[in-house]
N, C-alpha and C positions, 0 to 999 in steps of 0.2 A: 840381679845387681852385683858389679864385681866387688870383691872384697876389699873393703876401706882400708885395711891395714897394709894393703901393697900399694907402690907407686902409682901402679895403674888403675888403682881405684879411685885413690884420694886427691892424685893432682890434676885431673880433669875439673873435680868440685873446687880444687883451690883455684883454679884458673876461672871458673864463672864467678868464686867471690870476688877474686880482683877485678876482673872485667867489669860485674856491676858495681864494685865501689868505685872505680874509674869513671861510670856514667852515672853514677848518681851524684859525684862531684862535680860534674860537666853541667847535671841538669840546673843544681843549684848555684853554683858559680859563674858559669855563663849565662844561664838563666836570667838572672838579676840583669847584668850588663845588656843582655837582649831585651830586656825589659824597658831598659833605661832608653833604648834606642827605639822602641815601639811607642812610648811615653812623648818623643821628642815633638813630635808632631803636634801635640797641645801645648806647646809652651814658646813663649817669646823669643827673641833672640838672644837677648841676655840670660834667661835662664837655661837655653839650650847650651851655651857655652859652661856654666856650671854642672850642668848635668854631664856634660862629655868632661869636664875635671874630677868628676867624682868616681869615673869609672876609667880614666886614662892611665894610672900605674897598673892595673889589673886585667884589663878585658882580654889583652892578648894572650898572655901564661893562661887563662881560664880555660881555652879553645885546647890548651894542652891536653886536657882530660880526656875530651872527646878524640883527639889522635891516640890516646893511649889505649881507650877502651877498644876502637876499632881495630887498633893494630894487634891486640891480644886476639881479639876474634879471628882476626885473619891467621896469624901463627899459631895459635893455639887450637883452633877449630875450624879448620881449611874447609871441611864439608859444609858447614853451617854457614861459613862465610859466603860461599858460594850460593846457597839456595837462600840466605835472608836478603844480600845485596843483590842478589838477582830477581826477586822479587818487588825489593823496593827500590829499583834505579831510578824510576822517576822522580819520587819525591826527593830519594836521595842525591841526584843532580841538581834539583831545585835547590836544596839546602846548602849546597856548595855554591852554586851562583849567588844565592844570598849571603853566605859568609864572606865570599869576594867581595862583593860589591859595598858591604858594610866596611871591609877592612880597608877597602881602596878610598870611600868617603871618608872615613875617619883622620886617614893620614892628608889627602887633599883639602879637606876643610882648614887644616891648620897654615896651608900656604897660599888657598885663594884668595883672591880680591874680597874686598867686603860685600859685592854686588853677587860675587857667584857663591859664597857661601852657602845662603840658602838653598841651592840646589843641591851641593852636597850633603845637608842636612836633611834633605828630602832623601835622597839615595840611602843614607844612612839609616832612615827609616824604614824606608823599603826594603832593604835588604836585612834588617833584622825581623820585620813582620814576615818575609818571604821565609827566613830560615826557621823561625819558631814555627810557622804555620806548617813546614814540610818535616817537620819532626813531631808535630803531632800527628798528621796523616800516618808516618810511618810507623807511630806506636799504635795507633787505631787499627793498622793493618795487620801488624805483628800478633795484636790481640786477638783479631779473628781467626788468626791461622791463614793469614794471605787469602780469604774467601774473595772472589772476582763479583759476588753479586752486588746489585743496586742498594742493597739494604746496607751491606758491608762498607762500601766505598761513603756512603751518607753517613755511618757513624764514624769512619775515619776522618771525614771533613769535620764533623760535630768535635770530634777528639782536637783536631788542628785549631780550632776555634778556642778550645777551653785551654789548649796549652798557650796560645797567645795571652789568653786571659791570667793565666799562670805567672806566666813568665814577665806580665805587666805589674801582677801582685807585688812578685819578687822585687821588680826594679822600684817601685813606689815605697815598698818597705825599704829599701837600701836608701832613697834619696831622704826618708824621714830620717835616717842616721847619718846622713853626711852632709845635708844641706840646714839652711835656716831661713825662716822670714815666708814672702809669699810663697815661693816655691817647695817649702816645705808644707804650708797650707793646702798646696795644691796635689801634693804626693799623697797625702791623707784621702782627699777626696776621690784621686784615681785609683787607688786601693779599695777604697769601699766599694767604687763602681766594678772593678774587677774580680771581687771576691765572690759572688753568686757562682758566676759563667764558671769559674775554677773549680767550685765545689761539685756543681754540676756534672763537670767533666770526670772529676776522680768518681763520684756516684754512677756516673754512667760506665765507665770502665769495671768497675765492682760488680755491676749486674752482668754485663756481656761477657765478663771470662768464665764465670760457672755454666753459663749457658754455652758456652762454645764447647765445652769438655766435660763429658761426664766423669772424668778422671778428677778434674780440678771440682766439679760440684761435691764429688764423694770427700774430698779432701776437706771441704771448709764446711760442709753441712753434715757429716758424720759425726756420731758421738763416740769420743768425748772432745774432738777437736774442736766443734762447734764452742763449748766453754773455754777450752783453752785460747781459742783465738779471738773470742768476743772482746777483750781489750782493745784489739786493732781499730775496729769501728768506732768504738765508744771513746777511744783517745782522741780518734781525729774528730769526732763532733766537739769534744771537749777543748781542742785546739782550735777550730774554727770559731767557737763561741768566743775564745780568750782574743783570737784577732778581732773579732768584730767587735768587741767591747773596746779593745784598745784602741781602735781606729775610730772610733765614736769620741774619744777623748784626746785625740792627737790632732795638731802639736799642741804640747803644753808650754807654757812660757817658762818653765823651767827647763825642760828638753828632757824631764825624767821619762825612762820608759819608751823613749822613740825607736828602742831595739826590738820592742815586745812584738809588733807586726812581723818585721821579718824573721825572727826568730822562730814565731810560730808558723807562719807559711813554710818556713823550712821544715818543721817538725812534721806537718801535714803532707810536704813530699817526699819525707824520709818514711813514713808510715804508709803511704799509697805505693812507694817503690818495695819496700819488704813486704808488703800483702801482693803484689804482683810476682815477686821473686819465689814468693813461697807457693805461688800456683803454678809456677811454671816448671820448678823443680823437679825434676833433673833434667827436663825439655829443655833444648833451644830453640826448637821449633815445637808448636802446640800438637802434643801427640804423634809427631814424625821422627823426630832425632833428637838422641839422648846427648849428654854431655860424653860419654864413654864411644856411641857412634861416631858424633862428630871430631875427637879429640885427633891431634896429631900423635906418633909413636910417642912411646913413655921417655926414649932416649933424649927427643927433640924437646918434649916438656921440661925435662930436667934442667937442660941447658937454658930455655926462656925462663924458668922460674926462678933460677939463680940471678938471672940480668934483672928480673923484677924486684927481687928482693934488694938489690942494689938501687937501682933507678926510681922506684916509688918512695921511699924516704927522701931521696936527695928532691923531688919533685914536690913533694909536701913541705919540705925545710924552705925551700926557697919561697914556696907559695907564702906560708905562714911568716916569712920574715918580711915579705914583700908588705902584707896586711899589716904587718907590724910598723913597719917605717912611717907606712900611708895613713895612718890612722887618724881619727879625728875628722872635723869637717873639713869638706872639700874647699878650697882656695879659688880666689878669682882667676879666669883662664887667661894666659899672657902668651903673644906669640912672638913677642919680642928677643 
């Protein structure tokens, strides 16, 4: 391991942290609006308009975090970028197709004649579903070290389905906070239906990750690491129980605690991400490529780091400002 007191030692780790933070922000923020798109198929026309209104001010900016995360991978870790996207070119292409389709559908539904709008709603649903499933497949392939066996691809497909459920759970939690009446009631039911598969996917990744690598197995199950890391799965179970109990009593007539399912699900996602990050560190590709092996030159990293120090607070600030301005319940959608 390089000397962490020197820039060549700590800069690659800093960029791993920045990249991880950007991808985690994307999963939570774009995850809920992808989830809203996935759930549109189950709503009627009036409810679909309210669902679109709930994510309208945010969804486009949420994708900024994906661009930032992949951009940091490209400029800070060019070798890893080539390996990872080279292995994931098919699901990555499908993800981009899905994101483009949902973006076009979102804009076109605002200008389409009433008779054409349901077709654009279906396109928005299809694009959201395709993007979410492709991201899950990418995660499953990454966790298994890009193994090409049938079992590995089956695992990736299962993780894809679990990510769809996880995004639907986030989307339903978002609708519980942002809507009222019948749509809020349906959102609670949608969330309850998505919770089990979401937790099954997290459990599957948690089991598969140490089985793929002896190094990862030793990091989790050797003493005293096992004792220090025990709070991660325990907190996940507690948050899952909290979300389940909250959903059993939602929606409430006084609208109290409507934020609990979304906040609890976000906490579950954060814990799952931290567990995966701990498993991989300091590798960008499982047992093949470390952050130091994949990093660009120290001089280039310094330039990129200074840019990130300026850009990241700006992105966080305007995102926070947008969420503050458009806080509260979503209003009726109008195209006049």
